[in-house]
Backbone as CSV, one residue per row, in Angstrom:
resi,resn,N_x,N_y,N_z,CA_x,CA_y,CA_z,C_x,C_y,C_z
1,MET,0.825,-1.207,0.000,0.000,0.000,0.000,0.857,1.254,0.000
2,ALA,1.914,1.226,0.783,2.807,2.396,0.843,3.423,2.665,-0.511
3,GLU,3.787,1.541,-1.216,4.386,1.728,-2.532,3.372,2.335,-3.513
4,MET,2.088,1.906,-3.391,1.064,2.435,-4.285,0.826,3.912,-4.044
5,ARG,0.790,4.328,-2.734,0.596,5.737,-2.425,1.759,6.564,-2.967
6,GLU,2.960,6.013,-2.827,4.137,6.728,-3.315,4.106,6.873,-4.830
7,ALA,3.594,5.814,-5.509,3.540,5.856,-6.963,2.524,6.864,-7.475
8,ASN,1.447,7.107,-6.662,0.391,8.014,-7.078,0.731,9.476,-6.832
9,LYS,1.796,9.747,-6.084,2.165,11.133,-5.817,2.662,11.784,-7.099
10,PRO,2.333,13.087,-7.295,2.834,13.760,-8.506,4.337,13.858,-8.480
11,ARG,4.971,13.470,-9.571,6.423,13.536,-9.660,6.809,14.859,-10.306
12,ALA,7.675,15.601,-9.684,8.037,16.931,-10.152,9.362,16.897,-10.883
13,VAL,9.381,17.577,-12.000,10.617,17.781,-12.738,11.071,19.197,-12.471
14,PRO,12.172,19.420,-11.770,12.581,20.777,-11.406,12.952,21.578,-12.641
15,LEU,12.606,22.863,-12.609,12.969,23.769,-13.673,14.097,24.658,-13.201
16,SER,14.902,25.141,-14.143,16.026,25.979,-13.780,15.563,27.382,-13.447
17,GLY,16.409,28.126,-12.734,16.150,29.526,-12.441,14.942,29.691,-11.559
18,ALA,14.098,30.662,-11.954,12.946,31.005,-11.131,11.712,30.210,-11.498
19,HIS,11.806,29.261,-12.410,10.631,28.526,-12.869,10.276,27.410,-11.900
20,ARG,8.992,27.118,-11.831,8.491,26.164,-10.866,8.518,24.747,-11.408
21,PRO,8.530,23.748,-10.532,8.571,22.356,-10.990,7.277,21.953,-11.675
22,VAL,7.391,20.970,-12.549,6.247,20.505,-13.326,6.039,19.024,-13.065
23,ASP,4.779,18.644,-12.854,4.438,17.242,-12.660,4.794,16.470,-13.922
24,ALA,5.636,15.434,-13.799,6.129,14.694,-14.960,5.022,13.946,-15.682
25,ASP,3.924,13.613,-14.986,2.855,12.828,-15.598,1.820,13.708,-16.275
26,SER,1.422,14.811,-15.620,0.338,15.644,-16.153,0.801,16.935,-16.779
27,GLY,2.031,17.347,-16.512,2.512,18.606,-17.051,2.088,19.801,-16.231
28,ALA,1.383,19.594,-15.108,0.909,20.698,-14.278,2.048,21.263,-13.448
29,VAL,2.022,22.577,-13.244,3.037,23.227,-12.426,2.708,23.021,-10.958
30,ILE,3.716,22.694,-10.146,3.526,22.417,-8.727,4.153,23.526,-7.905
31,GLU,3.414,24.016,-6.941,3.944,25.058,-6.054,5.133,24.516,-5.273
32,ARG,6.092,25.413,-4.978,7.293,24.959,-4.287,7.013,24.560,-2.837
33,GLU,6.346,25.451,-2.103,6.195,25.243,-0.677,4.727,24.983,-0.360
34,SER,4.337,23.764,-0.486,2.954,23.397,-0.217,2.874,21.914,0.069
35,ALA,2.175,21.562,1.151,1.998,20.151,1.472,1.109,19.485,0.440
36,ASP,0.109,20.217,-0.042,-0.757,19.717,-1.092,-0.485,20.549,-2.348
37,PRO,0.370,20.092,-3.235,0.748,20.894,-4.401,-0.469,21.325,-5.202
38,VAL,-0.435,22.587,-5.638,-1.514,23.146,-6.445,-1.087,23.112,-7.900
39,ALA,-1.840,22.430,-8.722,-1.488,22.321,-10.136,-1.963,23.566,-10.868
40,VAL,-1.081,24.144,-11.652,-1.402,25.298,-12.468,-1.289,24.877,-13.923
41,SER,-2.386,24.926,-14.644,-2.388,24.439,-16.015,-1.495,25.302,-16.899
42,ALA,-0.779,24.645,-17.760,0.026,25.360,-18.734,-0.883,25.960,-19.789
43,ARG,-0.454,27.089,-20.344,-1.234,27.766,-21.368,-0.657,27.466,-22.748
44,ARG,-1.482,27.602,-23.737,-1.018,27.406,-25.100,-1.239,28.688,-25.883
45,VAL,-0.349,28.951,-26.830,-0.456,30.112,-27.689,-1.400,29.764,-28.832
46,SER,-2.467,30.503,-28.973,-3.472,30.202,-29.983,-3.105,30.853,-31.315
47,PRO,-3.090,30.082,-32.395,-2.867,30.692,-33.715,-3.953,31.702,-34.072
48,PHE,-5.148,31.528,-33.500,-6.243,32.447,-33.796,-5.944,33.841,-33.267
49,SER,-5.345,33.927,-32.071,-4.964,35.236,-31.520,-3.949,35.915,-32.425
50,ALA,-2.961,35.155,-32.875,-1.951,35.712,-33.772,-2.589,36.148,-35.093
51,PHE,-3.514,35.346,-35.604,-4.193,35.683,-36.860,-4.979,36.983,-36.712
52,LEU,-5.717,37.136,-35.609,-6.483,38.366,-35.390,-5.564,39.571,-35.235
53,ALA,-4.457,39.379,-34.525,-3.526,40.489,-34.314,-2.956,40.973,-35.643
54,ILE,-2.543,40.038,-36.498,-1.953,40.410,-37.785,-3.012,40.969,-38.726
55,THR,-4.151,40.299,-38.812,-5.202,40.724,-39.735,-5.740,42.103,-39.371
56,GLY,-5.979,42.322,-38.084,-6.492,43.622,-37.649,-5.523,44.753,-37.949
57,ALA,-4.236,44.536,-37.665,-3.247,45.573,-37.930,-3.078,45.823,-39.417
58,ALA,-3.139,44.746,-40.217,-2.988,44.901,-41.665,-4.211,45.550,-42.297
59,LEU,-5.396,45.293,-41.735,-6.627,45.855,-42.289,-6.768,47.338,-41.975
60,CYS,-6.228,47.765,-40.856,-6.438,49.140,-40.384,-6.142,50.212,-41.436
61,PRO,-5.008,50.181,-42.110,-4.724,51.283,-43.039,-5.467,51.211,-44.371
62,LEU,-6.074,50.076,-44.704,-6.685,49.931,-46.026,-7.844,50.903,-46.262
63,PRO,-8.810,51.050,-45.331,-9.862,52.050,-45.564,-9.309,53.472,-45.655
64,VAL,-8.248,53.751,-44.901,-7.656,55.085,-44.942,-7.006,55.342,-46.301
65,VAL,-6.342,54.328,-46.838,-5.751,54.461,-48.178,-6.845,54.724,-49.216
66,TYR,-7.952,54.012,-49.087,-9.065,54.238,-50.022,-9.591,55.666,-49.908
67,LEU,-9.711,56.170,-48.678,-10.196,57.539,-48.486,-9.217,58.552,-49.079
68,HIS,-7.930,58.272,-48.962,-6.941,59.158,-49.578,-7.142,59.216,-51.101
69,MET,-7.383,58.083,-51.699,-7.509,58.022,-53.155,-8.836,58.611,-53.626
70,SER,-9.922,58.311,-52.915,-11.247,58.755,-53.356,-11.476,60.244,-53.131
71,SER,-10.755,60.824,-52.180,-10.950,62.250,-51.875,-9.734,63.081,-52.263
72,SER,-8.977,62.590,-53.201,-7.783,63.311,-53.649,-8.181,64.695,-54.171
73,GLY,-7.504,65.722,-53.667,-7.809,67.095,-54.043,-8.818,67.761,-53.135
74,GLN,-9.537,66.992,-52.323,-10.510,67.574,-51.398,-9.915,67.802,-50.012
75,ILE,-9.117,66.843,-49.543,-8.508,66.921,-48.214,-7.008,66.764,-48.365
76,SER,-6.275,67.664,-47.763,-4.819,67.632,-47.850,-4.250,66.641,-46.837
77,PRO,-3.566,65.604,-47.297,-2.947,64.658,-46.347,-1.742,65.247,-45.632
78,VAL,-1.305,66.415,-46.059,-0.165,67.066,-45.419,-0.610,67.900,-44.223
79,ASP,-1.706,68.627,-44.386,-2.134,69.573,-43.351,-3.221,69.035,-42.433
80,LEU,-4.023,68.085,-42.905,-5.171,67.613,-42.136,-4.938,66.187,-41.652
81,THR,-5.613,65.837,-40.560,-5.435,64.521,-39.957,-6.357,63.501,-40.615
82,VAL,-6.129,62.241,-40.291,-6.952,61.160,-40.836,-8.400,61.317,-40.403
83,SER,-8.629,61.810,-39.194,-9.992,61.966,-38.689,-10.827,62.914,-39.538
84,ASP,-10.168,63.823,-40.262,-10.914,64.787,-41.078,-11.600,64.136,-42.269
85,TYR,-11.269,62.888,-42.562,-11.956,62.186,-43.654,-13.394,61.847,-43.289
86,VAL,-13.796,62.139,-42.062,-15.193,61.940,-41.683,-16.100,62.870,-42.486
87,SER,-15.499,63.925,-43.083,-16.288,64.896,-43.840,-16.624,64.423,-45.252
88,VAL,-15.970,63.375,-45.741,-16.226,62.894,-47.100,-17.281,61.792,-47.055
89,PRO,-17.941,61.495,-48.165,-18.971,60.438,-48.172,-18.416,59.093,-47.701
90,HIS,-19.141,58.469,-46.794,-18.800,57.174,-46.205,-17.482,57.218,-45.402
91,GLY,-16.998,58.412,-45.128,-15.760,58.531,-44.357,-15.909,58.006,-42.946
92,GLY,-17.042,58.297,-42.308,-17.253,57.837,-40.932,-17.288,56.323,-40.836
93,GLU,-17.956,55.667,-41.786,-18.035,54.212,-41.756,-16.677,53.563,-41.988
94,LEU,-15.915,54.101,-42.941,-14.601,53.519,-43.232,-13.614,53.758,-42.091
95,LEU,-13.682,54.913,-41.471,-12.819,55.166,-40.320,-13.189,54.249,-39.159
96,ALA,-14.472,53.931,-39.033,-14.902,53.009,-37.980,-14.293,51.627,-38.191
97,VAL,-14.224,51.187,-39.451,-13.600,49.899,-39.751,-12.131,49.915,-39.337
98,SER,-11.434,50.998,-39.650,-10.019,51.104,-39.288,-9.833,51.071,-37.775
99,ILE,-10.635,51.838,-37.074,-10.484,51.931,-35.616,-10.797,50.598,-34.953
100,LEU,-11.909,49.971,-35.345,-12.292,48.711,-34.715,-11.297,47.594,-35.034
101,SER,-10.755,47.585,-36.239,-9.754,46.569,-36.558,-8.499,46.755,-35.712
102,LEU,-8.157,47.993,-35.409,-6.999,48.266,-34.563,-7.264,47.823,-33.126
103,VAL,-8.481,48.022,-32.655,-8.844,47.570,-31.305,-8.787,46.054,-31.213
104,VAL,-9.351,45.367,-32.209,-9.322,43.899,-32.219,-7.884,43.393,-32.248
105,SER,-7.053,44.005,-33.076,-5.648,43.612,-33.151,-4.945,43.791,-31.812
106,SER,-5.219,44.895,-31.148,-4.572,45.171,-29.861,-4.957,44.142,-28.807
107,LEU,-6.242,43.846,-28.696,-6.706,42.898,-27.681,-6.230,41.478,-27.993
108,ALA,-6.217,41.105,-29.260,-5.725,39.774,-29.637,-4.244,39.651,-29.331
109,LEU,-3.494,40.701,-29.599,-2.068,40.687,-29.309,-1.822,40.584,-27.811
110,LEU,-2.605,41.293,-27.024,-2.464,41.222,-25.574,-2.759,39.811,-25.074
111,ALA,-3.796,39.175,-25.628,-4.122,37.805,-25.231,-2.983,36.854,-25.580
112,GLY,-2.373,37.056,-26.732,-1.256,36.204,-27.125,-0.039,36.402,-26.244
113,LEU,0.233,37.638,-25.859,1.356,37.909,-24.961,1.151,37.227,-23.617
114,ALA,-0.075,37.298,-23.106,-0.364,36.653,-21.821,-0.256,35.138,-21.937
115,ALA,-0.722,34.567,-23.053,-0.681,33.118,-23.224,0.741,32.597,-23.338
116,SER,1.646,33.420,-23.876,3.037,32.989,-24.011,3.864,33.336,-22.788
117,ALA,3.180,33.734,-21.711,3.808,33.928,-20.398,4.881,35.010,-20.404
118,VAL,4.636,36.113,-21.110,5.526,37.269,-21.000,5.408,37.814,-19.583
119,PRO,6.515,38.017,-18.865,6.443,38.396,-17.458,5.988,39.836,-17.239
120,ARG,5.361,40.079,-16.118,5.009,41.410,-15.626,4.278,42.236,-16.682
121,LEU,3.100,41.747,-17.058,2.319,42.399,-18.107,1.311,43.403,-17.563
122,GLY,1.289,43.619,-16.256,0.247,44.463,-15.669,0.188,45.856,-16.267
123,ALA,1.324,46.545,-16.335,1.346,47.913,-16.864,1.018,47.927,-18.350
124,VAL,1.543,46.962,-19.099,1.257,46.888,-20.531,-0.224,46.626,-20.753
125,ARG,-0.816,45.765,-19.946,-2.242,45.472,-20.081,-3.071,46.731,-19.830
126,ALA,-2.705,47.503,-18.807,-3.441,48.735,-18.505,-3.325,49.741,-19.644
127,LEU,-2.131,49.854,-20.228,-1.943,50.774,-21.350,-2.747,50.333,-22.573
128,CYS,-2.784,49.034,-22.816,-3.551,48.517,-23.953,-5.034,48.796,-23.777
129,TYR,-5.562,48.543,-22.591,-6.973,48.840,-22.338,-7.240,50.337,-22.491
130,ALA,-6.291,51.162,-22.049,-6.470,52.612,-22.129,-6.547,53.071,-23.576
131,TRP,-5.622,52.574,-24.431,-5.668,53.068,-25.810,-6.847,52.472,-26.576
132,CYS,-7.290,51.268,-26.228,-8.496,50.724,-26.870,-9.719,51.550,-26.485
133,LEU,-9.794,51.930,-25.200,-10.907,52.774,-24.760,-10.837,54.134,-25.444
134,GLY,-9.627,54.660,-25.599,-9.482,55.940,-26.287,-9.912,55.870,-27.740
135,LEU,-9.559,54.775,-28.428,-9.945,54.623,-29.827,-11.465,54.520,-29.978
136,VAL,-12.094,53.741,-29.092,-13.553,53.607,-29.167,-14.227,54.950,-28.859
137,THR,-13.673,55.684,-27.885,-14.225,57.005,-27.568,-14.089,57.952,-28.755
138,ALA,-12.936,57.903,-29.429,-12.743,58.744,-30.612,-13.721,58.369,-31.720
139,LEU,-14.120,57.112,-31.775,-15.097,56.678,-32.768,-16.495,57.180,-32.424
140,VAL,-16.848,57.128,-31.152,-18.176,57.552,-30.713,-18.331,59.069,-30.837
141,PHE,-17.235,59.796,-30.573,-17.261,61.257,-30.657,-16.373,61.694,-31.833
142,PRO,-16.923,61.798,-33.033,-16.106,62.148,-34.203,-15.628,63.596,-34.148
143,THR,-14.612,63.873,-34.942,-14.088,65.229,-35.004,-15.072,66.156,-35.718
144,ASP,-14.864,67.443,-35.597,-15.747,68.424,-36.229,-15.497,68.465,-37.740
145,PRO,-16.539,68.680,-38.514,-16.350,68.820,-39.963,-15.387,69.960,-40.285
146,ILE,-14.715,69.837,-41.401,-13.735,70.843,-41.806,-14.419,72.205,-41.984
147,GLY,-13.840,73.222,-41.363,-14.370,74.577,-41.478,-15.367,74.958,-40.419
148,SER,-15.828,74.004,-39.616,-16.803,74.316,-38.567,-16.085,74.656,-37.269
149,PRO,-16.740,75.386,-36.368,-16.108,75.727,-35.085,-15.830,74.475,-34.252
150,ILE,-14.856,74.561,-33.373,-14.507,73.427,-32.508,-15.593,73.238,-31.459
151,SER,-16.114,72.037,-31.374,-17.149,71.706,-30.389,-16.551,70.838,-29.289
152,TRP,-17.343,70.579,-28.255,-16.860,69.745,-27.162,-16.635,68.303,-27.639
153,MET,-17.431,67.869,-28.619,-17.223,66.519,-29.160,-15.886,66.435,-29.902
154,GLY,-15.543,67.502,-30.609,-14.268,67.524,-31.297,-13.101,67.504,-30.326
155,VAL,-13.246,68.202,-29.213,-12.188,68.201,-28.197,-12.033,66.810,-27.582
156,VAL,-13.154,66.157,-27.283,-13.106,64.799,-26.733,-12.435,63.862,-27.733
157,HIS,-12.765,64.016,-29.006,-12.168,63.164,-30.035,-10.649,63.320,-30.069
158,ARG,-10.174,64.535,-30.014,-8.735,64.779,-30.106,-7.982,64.146,-28.947
159,TYR,-8.483,64.365,-27.745,-7.777,63.824,-26.580,-7.897,62.308,-26.501
160,ALA,-9.057,61.784,-26.898,-9.239,60.330,-26.872,-8.319,59.647,-27.874
161,GLY,-8.220,60.217,-29.080,-7.316,59.647,-30.071,-5.866,59.792,-29.669
162,GLY,-5.562,60.878,-28.951,-4.190,61.089,-28.500,-3.724,60.047,-27.505
163,ILE,-4.659,59.418,-26.787,-4.281,58.376,-25.834,-3.576,57.231,-26.539
164,PHE,-4.068,56.871,-27.722,-3.439,55.787,-28.488,-1.995,56.121,-28.823
165,PHE,-1.777,57.331,-29.334,-0.428,57.724,-29.738,0.511,57.871,-28.543
166,ALA,-0.045,58.164,-27.370,0.801,58.320,-26.183,1.121,56.980,-25.529
167,CYS,0.170,56.058,-25.565,0.337,54.791,-24.839,1.184,53.773,-25.584
168,VAL,1.091,53.740,-26.910,1.782,52.703,-27.681,3.296,52.736,-27.486
169,PRO,3.972,53.905,-27.596,5.429,53.883,-27.392,5.828,53.481,-25.985
170,VAL,5.047,53.875,-24.980,5.358,53.485,-23.598,5.199,51.977,-23.436
171,ALA,4.108,51.435,-23.958,3.890,49.987,-23.881,4.978,49.231,-24.629
172,GLY,5.379,49.750,-25.787,6.444,49.101,-26.547,7.758,49.071,-25.800
173,TRP,8.080,50.174,-25.121,9.326,50.209,-24.343,9.267,49.224,-23.173
174,LEU,8.121,49.156,-22.504,7.976,48.202,-21.401,8.087,46.767,-21.911
175,LEU,7.477,46.494,-23.050,7.560,45.145,-23.612,8.991,44.789,-23.977
176,HIS,9.737,45.750,-24.465,11.141,45.483,-24.802,11.906,44.958,-23.597
177,SER,11.697,45.587,-22.436,12.401,45.118,-21.235,11.898,43.756,-20.789
178,ARG,10.590,43.486,-20.989,10.045,42.169,-20.628,10.566,41.090,-21.578
179,PHE,10.669,41.427,-22.851,11.113,40.448,-23.835,12.550,40.003,-23.570
180,ARG,13.348,40.873,-23.029,14.737,40.510,-22.737,14.823,39.426,-21.669
181,GLU,13.768,39.270,-20.871,13.730,38.253,-19.819,13.130,36.945,-20.308
182,SER,12.569,36.942,-21.515,11.906,35.739,-22.031,12.686,35.196,-23.218
183,PRO,13.122,33.933,-23.154,13.878,33.372,-24.279,13.061,33.265,-25.556
184,HIS,11.739,33.283,-25.451,10.888,33.119,-26.617,10.601,34.439,-27.322
185,TRP,10.827,35.566,-26.642,10.571,36.872,-27.222,11.840,37.700,-27.391
186,SER,12.971,37.182,-26.955,14.207,37.965,-27.024,14.583,38.314,-28.463
187,GLY,14.183,37.478,-29.422,14.510,37.723,-30.815,13.853,38.955,-31.397
188,VAL,12.747,39.408,-30.791,12.037,40.585,-31.290,12.208,41.770,-30.345
189,ALA,13.036,41.629,-29.313,13.216,42.701,-28.323,13.835,43.943,-28.956
190,THR,14.863,43.767,-29.792,15.533,44.913,-30.408,14.595,45.654,-31.358
191,THR,13.853,44.913,-32.161,12.887,45.537,-33.068,11.836,46.307,-32.302
192,THR,11.363,45.732,-31.194,10.370,46.402,-30.363,10.923,47.694,-29.797
193,ARG,12.154,47.654,-29.318,12.766,48.861,-28.749,12.908,49.959,-29.799
194,ARG,13.376,49.599,-30.978,13.582,50.602,-32.024,12.271,51.235,-32.475
195,LEU,11.248,50.408,-32.659,9.955,50.945,-33.095,9.297,51.765,-31.992
196,ALA,9.473,51.343,-30.734,8.915,52.113,-29.625,9.593,53.476,-29.523
197,MET,10.913,53.506,-29.689,11.635,54.781,-29.653,11.215,55.670,-30.818
198,ALA,11.084,55.097,-32.010,10.638,55.873,-33.164,9.235,56.423,-32.939
199,SER,8.353,55.594,-32.377,6.992,56.034,-32.091,6.987,57.174,-31.079
200,GLY,7.851,57.090,-30.064,7.917,58.150,-29.067,8.389,59.471,-29.665
201,VAL,9.426,59.414,-30.497,9.958,60.635,-31.121,8.921,61.262,-32.045
202,ILE,8.253,60.437,-32.854,7.254,60.962,-33.790,6.035,61.483,-33.029
203,SER,5.723,60.874,-31.886,4.609,61.369,-31.065,4.881,62.793,-30.586
204,VAL,6.117,63.047,-30.176,6.487,64.402,-29.748,6.381,65.371,-30.928
205,ALA,6.842,64.928,-32.102,6.747,65.776,-33.289,5.288,66.063,-33.635
206,PHE,4.436,65.038,-33.516,3.013,65.232,-33.804,2.385,66.205,-32.811
207,LEU,2.789,66.115,-31.549,2.283,67.042,-30.535,2.709,68.477,-30.855
208,LEU,3.970,68.650,-31.233,4.466,69.986,-31.555,3.809,70.546,-32.810
209,SER,3.387,69.660,-33.707,2.767,70.142,-34.938,1.438,70.841,-34.695
210,HIS,0.864,70.662,-33.495,-0.393,71.333,-33.159,-0.171,72.740,-32.611
211,VAL,1.077,73.098,-32.344,1.361,74.405,-31.752,0.846,75.561,-32.611
212,PRO,1.077,75.568,-33.934,0.582,76.703,-34.730,-0.928,76.902,-34.639
213,ALA,-1.683,75.810,-34.473,-3.142,75.927,-34.417,-3.636,76.288,-33.027
214,THR,-2.965,75.763,-31.997,-3.422,75.999,-30.625,-2.784,77.230,-29.985
215,LEU,-1.531,77.519,-30.352,-0.820,78.677,-29.792,-0.190,79.470,-30.940
216,PRO,-0.999,80.115,-31.747,-0.454,80.801,-32.927,0.464,81.970,-32.580
217,GLY,0.285,82.544,-31.399,1.111,83.683,-31.023,2.445,83.310,-30.417
218,LEU,2.694,82.026,-30.226,3.942,81.583,-29.618,5.107,81.838,-30.575
219,PRO,6.222,82.397,-30.045,7.380,82.616,-30.925,7.859,81.303,-31.555
220,GLY,8.041,81.327,-32.840,8.493,80.133,-33.543,7.375,79.220,-33.992
221,ALA,6.127,79.572,-33.697,5.003,78.707,-34.076,4.905,78.557,-35.587
222,GLU,5.171,79.637,-36.317,5.084,79.562,-37.771,6.161,78.647,-38.343
223,VAL,7.351,78.707,-37.750,8.442,77.840,-38.207,8.098,76.382,-37.946
224,ILE,7.546,76.120,-36.768,7.146,74.748,-36.434,6.108,74.237,-37.429
225,GLY,5.179,75.094,-37.807,4.151,74.691,-38.754,4.704,74.317,-40.113
226,HIS,5.791,74.975,-40.525,6.397,74.656,-41.821,7.243,73.384,-41.749
227,VAL,7.891,73.186,-40.608,8.794,72.033,-40.477,8.017,70.756,-40.162
228,LEU,7.080,70.863,-39.234,6.319,69.695,-38.782,4.893,69.792,-39.311
229,GLN,4.632,69.136,-40.405,3.291,69.127,-40.977,2.430,68.136,-40.204
230,ARG,1.311,68.613,-39.690,0.486,67.792,-38.804,0.006,66.515,-39.460
231,GLY,-0.456,66.600,-40.687,-0.950,65.414,-41.364,0.138,64.388,-41.614
232,VAL,1.306,64.852,-42.008,2.419,63.939,-42.261,2.853,63.252,-40.978
233,CYS,2.999,64.039,-39.905,3.431,63.464,-38.620,2.463,62.390,-38.142
234,GLU,1.149,62.660,-38.268,0.174,61.682,-37.791,0.216,60.400,-38.607
235,ARG,0.340,60.511,-39.901,0.344,59.327,-40.746,1.599,58.477,-40.544
236,VAL,2.742,59.131,-40.396,3.975,58.385,-40.124,3.890,57.707,-38.764
237,LEU,3.315,58.409,-37.792,3.167,57.830,-36.455,2.226,56.631,-36.476
238,LEU,1.119,56.754,-37.188,0.169,55.647,-37.272,0.803,54.429,-37.933
239,LEU,1.549,54.643,-39.004,2.203,53.530,-39.684,3.279,52.886,-38.802
240,THR,3.980,53.688,-38.015,4.994,53.138,-37.110,4.358,52.247,-36.049
241,ASN,3.243,52.703,-35.488,2.557,51.896,-34.475,1.997,50.609,-35.077
242,ILE,1.480,50.691,-36.298,0.975,49.485,-36.964,2.125,48.527,-37.253
243,TRP,3.253,49.053,-37.652,4.431,48.235,-37.903,4.838,47.486,-36.642
244,LEU,4.801,48.164,-35.506,5.140,47.517,-34.240,4.175,46.379,-33.933
245,MET,2.891,46.625,-34.121,1.903,45.590,-33.832,2.028,44.416,-34.792
246,LEU,2.353,44.689,-36.059,2.551,43.606,-37.007,3.774,42.767,-36.651
247,ALA,4.850,43.421,-36.226,6.056,42.685,-35.848,5.778,41.744,-34.682
248,LEU,5.024,42.222,-33.695,4.691,41.374,-32.549,3.727,40.266,-32.957
249,GLY,2.769,40.583,-33.827,1.821,39.575,-34.273,2.480,38.460,-35.068
250,VAL,3.435,38.818,-35.939,4.148,37.804,-36.717,4.968,36.902,-35.806
251,HIS,5.621,37.488,-34.803,6.397,36.661,-33.873,5.481,35.752,-33.058
252,LEU,4.318,36.278,-32.699,3.347,35.459,-31.966,2.889,34.282,-32.822
253,LEU,2.709,34.507,-34.104,2.310,33.423,-35.010,3.396,32.351,-35.077
254,ARG,4.649,32.756,-35.065,5.740,31.781,-35.069,5.709,30.927,-33.807
255,LEU,5.435,31.556,-32.671,5.342,30.785,-31.424,4.178,29.807,-31.480
256,ALA,3.058,30.247,-32.057,1.898,29.362,-32.163,2.203,28.172,-33.067
257,ARG,2.912,28.408,-34.154,3.286,27.305,-35.039,4.269,26.364,-34.358
258,ASP,5.182,26.905,-33.559,6.101,26.057,-32.803,5.326,25.137,-31.868
259,HIS,4.272,25.670,-31.280,3.452,24.842,-30.379,2.792,23.702,-31.150
260,GLN,2.258,24.020,-32.328,1.574,22.990,-33.110,2.540,21.907,-33.583
261,HIS,3.763,22.292,-33.923,4.712,21.327,-34.475,5.435,20.514,-33.404
262,THR,5.645,21.128,-32.223,6.437,20.456,-31.203,5.658,20.131,-29.938
263,GLY,4.423,20.631,-29.824,3.650,20.385,-28.613,4.093,21.236,-27.445
264,VAL,4.726,22.402,-27.719,5.205,23.259,-26.636,4.028,23.919,-25.953
265,ARG,4.088,23.965,-24.623,3.125,24.750,-23.850,3.908,25.570,-22.836
266,TRP,3.395,26.771,-22.543,4.080,27.661,-21.609,3.390,27.642,-20.255
267,ALA,4.168,27.399,-19.199,3.622,27.436,-17.856,3.799,28.841,-17.319
268,PRO,2.719,29.535,-16.932,2.832,30.905,-16.469,3.651,30.986,-15.185
269,ALA,4.465,32.029,-15.076,5.290,32.207,-13.893,4.453,32.721,-12.732
270,GLY,4.908,32.467,-11.538,4.242,32.947,-10.343,4.598,34.388,-10.065
271,PRO,4.032,34.979,-8.983,4.319,36.371,-8.655,5.808,36.594,-8.457
272,GLY,6.329,37.624,-9.091,7.718,37.976,-8.920,8.678,37.148,-9.740
273,GLU,8.167,36.207,-10.561,9.039,35.355,-11.337,9.089,35.828,-12.776
274,THR,10.072,35.328,-13.507,10.169,35.666,-14.909,9.258,34.770,-15.715
275,GLY,9.217,34.986,-17.023,8.269,34.257,-17.863,8.509,32.772,-17.877
276,GLY,7.427,32.027,-18.042,7.525,30.577,-18.081,8.247,30.095,-19.313
277,GLU,8.811,28.905,-19.222,9.489,28.316,-20.362,8.659,27.168,-20.902
278,PRO,8.910,26.755,-22.143,8.080,25.708,-22.728,8.378,24.350,-22.134
279,HIS,7.370,23.479,-22.165,7.511,22.101,-21.714,7.109,21.202,-22.863
280,HIS,7.910,20.214,-23.142,7.667,19.338,-24.281,7.135,17.988,-23.803
281,PRO,5.994,17.530,-24.310,5.468,16.240,-23.915,6.310,15.114,-24.499
282,THR,6.589,14.129,-23.694,7.290,12.941,-24.153,6.497,11.734,-23.720
283,ALA,6.951,10.556,-24.151,6.225,9.327,-23.815,6.216,9.094,-22.321
284,GLY,7.251,9.553,-21.628,7.332,9.285,-20.201,6.802,10.401,-19.339
285,GLY,6.202,11.428,-19.927,5.689,12.539,-19.125,6.130,13.845,-19.709
286,TRP,6.321,14.842,-18.843,6.675,16.179,-19.298,8.114,16.457,-18.909
287,ARG,8.835,17.083,-19.827,10.166,17.563,-19.501,10.326,18.941,-20.141
288,ARG,11.333,19.656,-19.728,11.550,20.980,-20.275,12.253,20.911,-21.593
C-alpha cells in the first residue's frame, strides 16, 4: 500500500532559475512550498490570436488608403489629420472599420502575450486597455467637420485619439524590457525597442505640430508649422505603431506554429518570477 501511495504522488521535474517544478505525468506546475501541491495548467499560444492580431493591424490602413484616393484634391494629407476624412462620403463608416480593426488587433495581441507567459504584463495590459478605450471614444465622438467651429465633441475626439499615440510607445518600451527576460521573445526585443523609440519621437513631433493651431502667437510657431506638418506626422506615427503591432503579431504566429509542431506549452510564472518556459510532452511525461 505504501508503494502504491508513493507511486500516485505527482512527480516533479525541477525547472532551472525562477521557474516552478512541473508534474512529470500531467505537465501541471507544482507550487514549491505546499503540502498539497496546487497544479497550475500550462497555457497554449493560440494561432487564432496571432491571426487576429496580424489581420487587424494589416486591415487598419486599407480604408484610410481608399479615403486618400477617393478624396484626392478635397482633403490635404499634409495639413489635415486622418480623422478629417469623416467629412467625405462614407468617411465615418470607413474610419470606424479602421479603428475597430486596430482595437481587435490590440486585444488579440495582448491575449497572445499573456498566453506565451511574457512576465510582468500588468502595466502593458493597462496601457492597452487605455488606448483601446481611447480609440472607441474617438469613434463615438467624431471630429468636427472641416471649417466648422470646434465643439466639445471635437475636443473629446482629439484627446481620446491622443491616448493611443501616447500609450503605444510606452507599452512598446515596457515590452522590450520584458522580452529581454523571455527566451521566446528575445529575438524581437531589439525591433520592439527601435519601433517604440521611433513612435515616441514621432509622437512628440506630432504634438508639436499642433502648436501653430493651438498657440499661434507663440514665438516660432510659424516655423514649427512649416517644419512639422500635422498630417504627415500623424500618418507616419500611425504607420509606425501598426508596424510595431505587425512585428509582434508575426512573432506570436511563429510561437503558435512552434506549439503545433512540437507540442510546446508555456507554464505561467508565479508572482515575482520571470516568464515561463516551454515544456515538451514525451512518452514518459513532461520535460523541459
